[in-house]
Residue, then its C-alpha position, 0 to 999 in steps of 0.5 A: x580582638x583587642x590586645x590590652x597588654x604584653x609582659x616578657x620574662x627572660x625572653x630572648x634580650x629581655x632578662x627577668x620580668x619586664x614591666x607590663x606594656x600596656x597598649x592603646x585602644x580607642x581614639x588614640x589607638x596607636x602604641x609606638x615602641x622605639x629601639x635601635x636594631x638589635x634592641x628587641x623590637x623584632x622579639x616583641x613582634x615575635x613574642x606575640x606570635x609565639x605566645x598565641x600561635x607558637x610561630x616566628x617571623x622569617x627575619x627572627x634568627x635561632x628561634x630554638x634559642x629563646x631563653x635570655x643568655x644571662x639567665x642562662x648563665x646563672x643556672x646552677x647544676x640540676x636547676x632551671x629557668x623559666x622563660x615566658x611571654x604573657x599576653x592579655x586581650x579582650x574579645x566579645x567583652x571577655x578578657x583572656x590571659x594567655x601565657x606560653x612558657x618553656x624551661x631551660x635546664x642544666x643537666x649533669x653533663x653541664x649541657x643546657x637543654x630546653x623543654x617544649x613550650x606550654x600554653x595556659x589560658x584564663x578567662x575573666x569571669x563576670x565576678x572579676x575572678x580569672x578561670x580555666x576555660x572548658x576548651x582548648x586554648x588553642x582552639x579558642x584562640x583559633x576561633x577568634x583569629x585563626x593561625x592561617x591569618x595571623x601573618x596579616x596582623x603580626x608582620x615585618x614591615x621591611x619584609x611584608x612584600x615577601x608575603x605577597x609574592x607570586x608563589x603565595x597567591x593561592x595561599x592569600x586566596x585561601x586566607x581571605x576565604x578563611x576571614x569571609x567564613x567561605x571556608x565553612x561553605x567549602x567544609x559544608x560541601x565537602x561533608x554534603x558530598x560525603x553524606x551523598x557517598x554514604x547514602x549512595x552506598x546505603x541505597x547500593x546496599x539495599x537497591x536492586x541490580x538496576x540501581x546498582x548498575x546506575x550508581x556504578x555508572x554515576x560514580x565513574x562519571x562523577x570521577x571523571x568530572x573530578x579529574x577534569x575540574x581539577x584540571x581545569x584549576x591548573x590550566x588557570x593557574x597555568x594561564x595566569x603564570x604564562x600571562x605574567x611572564x608574557x607581561x614581563x618579557x613584553x615589558x623587557x621588549x619595551x625597555x629595549x630601546x631599538x624595538x620599543x616602537x615595534x613592541x608598543x605597536x604590537x601591544x596596541x594591535x593585541x588590545x585591539x585584536x582582544x576587543x574585536x574578539x569580544x565585540x565578535x563574540x557580544x554579537x554572536x550572543x545578540x544574534x542568538x538572543x534575537x533568534x531565541x526571543x523573536x524568531x517565531x514571528x517568522x513562522x506565524x505570518x500565514x497564521x495571522x492572514x487566516x486570522x484576518x480573513x476569518x474576522x473579516x468573514x464573521x463581520x460580513x455574516x453580521x457576527x461581529x456588529x459594531x456600535x450596538x452593545x447587549x446592555x443598551x438593548x436590554x435597557x430598550x426592552x425593559x423601558x419598552x420604548x424605542x429610541x424613536x418613541x415606538x412602544x415595544x409591547x411583548x409579541x408586537x413586530x416592534x419588540x421582535x425586531x429589536x429582540x433580534x438585535x439583542x441576539x447580534x449584540x450578545x457577542x460584543x465581548x468577542x468583538x472586542x477581543x477580536x479587535x485587540x487580537x488585529x491590532x497586536x496581529x497587524x504588529x507581526x508583520x513590522x516585527x518580522x521586517x525588524x526581526x530580519x533587519x536586526x539579523x541583517x545588521x548583526x551578520x553584517x557586524x560579524x563579517x566585519x569583525x572577522x574581517x578586522x580580526x584577519x587584518x589584525x592577525x596578519x599584522x601581528x604576524x608581520x610585526x612578530x616576524x620583523x622581531x624575530x628577525x631583528x638585527x639584535x640577538x636579545x630581541x630575537x630571543x625575547x620574541x622567540x619566548x613570547x611566541x612560544x608562550x603564545x603557543x602554549x596559551x593557545x594549546x591550554x585555551x583549546x584543552x580548556x575548551x575541550x574539557x569545558x565540552x567534556x564537563x557539559x557532556x558529563x553533567x548532562x550524562x549524570x543528570x540523566x543517570x540521576x534522573x533514571x535513579x529518581x524515576x526507578x520504581x523502588x521496591x521498598x519504602x526505605x529505597x524511597x527514603x534514601x532517594x529523597x534524601x540524595x535528591x535533597x543533598x545534591x540540591x544543597x550542594x548546588x545551592x551552597x556552591x552557587x552562594x560560595x562563587x557569588x560571595x567570593x567574586x563580589x568580595x574580590x571586586x570590592x577588595x580590589x576597589x579598596x586596595x586602589x583607594x588605599x594605594x592611591x591615597x599613599x602613592x603619588x604614581x599614576x599606576x593602578x593596582x589590579x587584583x586577578x581572579x586568583x588574588x595576583x596583585x599587579x601594578x598597571x600603567x594606563x596613561x597612554x591608553x595601553x594598560x601595560x604591567x609596571x616592575x614595582x619598586x621595593x617601596x611601591x611593593x611595600x605600599x602594595x602590601x600595606x594596601x592589600x592588608x588594609x583592604x582586607x581588614x576594611x573589606x572584612x569588617x564591612x562584610x561581617x556587619x552585613x553578612x553574618x557568615x560563620x567565620x571568625x568575629x571581624x568587628x575588630x582587628x589589631x595590627x602589630x608591625x615592625x619597621x613599616x618605614x624602612x624602604x620609603x622615601x620621604x614622601x612615602x613615608x608621610x603617606x604611609x604614617x598618615x594611613x596605617x593608623x586607620x587601617x586597623x582598630x588598634x596599632x602597635x608600630x616598632x621603629x628605630x630612631x631613623x625611621x621616626x623622623x619628623x614626617x612620621x612623628x608629625x603624621x602620627x602624634x595625634x593618634x599616639x595613646x602609649x609609647x615605649x623605649x627600648x634601652x639596649x644595655x651593652x657590655x661592650x666598653x667602646x660603644x657609642x651611646x645613643x638617645x631619643x627625645x620624645x616630648x622634650x625629654x631624653x631617653x636612652x637608646x643604647x648605653x654601656x653597663x658593667x656587665x658581661x651580658x647584654x640585655x634590654x629594659x623597657x621604659x614608658x614614655x611620659x605623655x606630653x601635657x597636650x596628651x595628659 
């Protein structure tokens, strides 16, 4: 989607029809709109979201009153006034004009009533004429850029961090799936499951009593399975929440100076404990793999000895000669001359002696195979020794890990005991809360493990029942066809689920890498963003070798949020070129952002100003005079393709007028007007000579 222009009529501060605001694209992809607070910057941002989605940003006050006050005042009894926003955009070489319109009218009681808004769309044809679309405008817009994603591209920069707080992490994950097209896979899986149920009902109607019983059992098991899967998802969310609270409480313990050393030591031991557990699990897996791959060698030693004895016995009998090949003997008989010069006349004793070697040399291939096998069998003894050596080493390592784990647990218990009985009651309370959280985490992990076991058992039972259904002798040809369809449906669900899982994991890791890249270009801190499996964005400090959570400032949260948006746009854009999934067209993204510099200091302002023109294909920035300071202007001036000023006209006589200088020209920002109503004008900034 490329935004070409926006025009407003009687929309909030804008009286009458405004001039068309043309929006920059291409190499100079940035449009800057200057205006003081209250002049209409947020109104323009919401003009885009209202016309496209009939949505408003959180900071947009009284969204039910859209019609300009002056226009309302001029309504005569029984007449009405229109209010609309018109946006023209381009998508896949097609131009679209969308216009949302509403009316306000004065009734017989001199009361103002507002109508519901209506959306209109025209699409430019190849002949240059505009035509009404065959589909609903809302469906076309949703296909180009879904409503659930619009907050990533149209947002208030000063409040952006609220969009990405913990209580909205799951929504971010869902929105990202929409961008990737994973939602289409989810819908495909859901449709296939429904299709399977329909087929099972059909089979139930035509099948015999045994088939019906199998299907009933399968349904009960699947319902139990779905219930446990749902609980597992809840457990993952609860564990994430507990871990976040635990990190916060641990951070507060570190802030209390008297217990800082104890808390740091506790965190270090906890990390060692985690590392030891991981090492223990890895060693166990190595042990299992070794037994699985090489355990057979222990049981073939006796067979190897028998094979050696058998080969030696054959050699003693002359059944495995060495050095004489069958082809060599055949050549002697053909030439009728022995290697000693004796003539080999058929029927002679010399001919018969050589001919006997022909039979002995006839099993040379067997001898070669026996030699190869001898070599391989002789290696089995070495393999057995190596096998037991690996087993002993791993068992020893497992024992060491368990000993270390017990020591670390004892040290942790001792440190926790000290913190629980610390003279400072605040420290006691924090540690007591941490103990309760640790207990809850342990209980959830135990429940999770139990659920996993139940899921494995249920999967086995369902597989067995499905196998019985599949093997059951069907009475009618139609039953056989339904069975095949059910089997194919199950295979499709399994394959699509695997594709979705791999796609999500690969994209999340790629997204985290891009977030870190963008954050590091903006922030001067040594902190590192981390993206959890549930798309929770955390800030981690690791300079001491211990990864600790950081309580991010307002400015850092804003940078984190911008980094997330930039990363989502960049990665989905790259992803769409490599993977043609069924999601929205992701080749072009616009960003419209209001006041992106409000909470930032000078250094961060400069870095953000340098970075945001590169976050999207097209950028519209709405800023106040104080936000458009020297460093911001310096970094963004080379990207500016269009520039406008919002002139706020106030009826207040004692107001302080204001202005801004752009390209050497003074433009008014606030000025006094002899009128009882406030309104805003839009003035296009003349480009500098360097940009002409």
